[in-house]
C-alpha positions as a printed NumPy array, in Angstrom:
array([[ 21.684,  21.724,  -1.216],
       [ 24.433,  19.093,  -1.551],
       [ 24.15 ,  16.486,  -4.256],
       [ 23.406,  12.932,  -3.039],
       [ 26.163,  10.341,  -3.503],
       [ 25.519,   7.739,  -6.207],
       [ 26.073,   3.995,  -6.293],
       [ 26.342,   1.872,  -9.462],
       [ 24.885,  -1.626,  -9.256],
       [ 25.111,  -4.455, -11.811],
       [ 22.576,  -7.267, -12.18 ],
       [ 24.933, -10.151, -13.019],
       [ 23.117, -13.397, -12.137],
       [ 19.625, -14.52 , -13.14 ],
       [ 16.835, -14.533, -10.569],
       [ 14.91 , -17.361, -12.252],
       [ 15.39 , -19.839,  -9.392],
       [ 15.397, -17.153,  -6.691],
       [ 12.501, -16.706,  -4.239],
       [  9.743, -14.266,  -5.19 ],
       [ 10.939, -11.756,  -2.573],
       [ 14.375, -11.642,  -4.209],
       [ 12.817, -11.139,  -7.645],
       [ 10.832,  -8.202,  -6.261],
       [ 13.972,  -6.647,  -4.791],
       [ 15.757,  -6.912,  -8.156],
       [ 12.783,  -5.289,  -9.888],
       [ 12.599,  -2.643,  -7.173],
       [ 16.206,  -1.694,  -7.836],
       [ 15.152,  -0.967, -11.426],
       [ 16.672,  -3.897, -13.284],
       [ 14.945,  -5.168, -16.413],
       [ 17.646,  -7.369, -17.98 ],
       [ 20.791,  -9.297, -17.102],
       [ 24.179,  -7.498, -16.988],
       [ 22.409,  -4.156, -16.742],
       [ 24.045,  -1.41 , -14.671],
       [ 21.889,   1.168, -12.905],
       [ 22.851,   4.216, -10.869],
       [ 20.927,   4.859,  -7.651],
       [ 21.291,   7.261,  -4.749],
       [ 23.53 ,   5.828,  -2.03 ],
       [ 20.987,   5.555,   0.786],
       [ 20.504,   3.058,   3.587],
       [ 17.417,   1.607,   1.904],
       [ 19.228,   0.952,  -1.391],
       [ 22.19 ,  -0.552,   0.49 ],
       [ 19.756,  -2.814,   2.352],
       [ 18.185,  -3.988,  -0.906],
       [ 21.633,  -4.801,  -2.321],
       [ 22.527,  -6.634,   0.901],
       [ 19.37 ,  -8.758,   0.513],
       [ 20.439, -10.135,  -2.894],
       [ 24.283, -10.118,  -2.944],
       [ 24.232, -13.342,  -4.97 ],
       [ 22.364, -11.583,  -7.814],
       [ 23.78 ,  -8.039,  -7.885],
       [ 27.181,  -6.42 ,  -7.347],
       [ 28.419,  -2.902,  -6.733],
       [ 30.637,  -1.606,  -9.552],
       [ 32.719,   1.549,  -9.891]])
């Protein structure tokens, strides 16, 4: 079985003033603190979550 591609995402801007739905997306991606970088499988659902909050997270190498 082939290994799934990975994507690294950084939480770079606070979600304090963001709507509740955006806060839930950030938490769903696995972020617990600012400037944290997490590695997730590169799937359509993860890409969709990142696309929902592009003002809060960024894709890093």
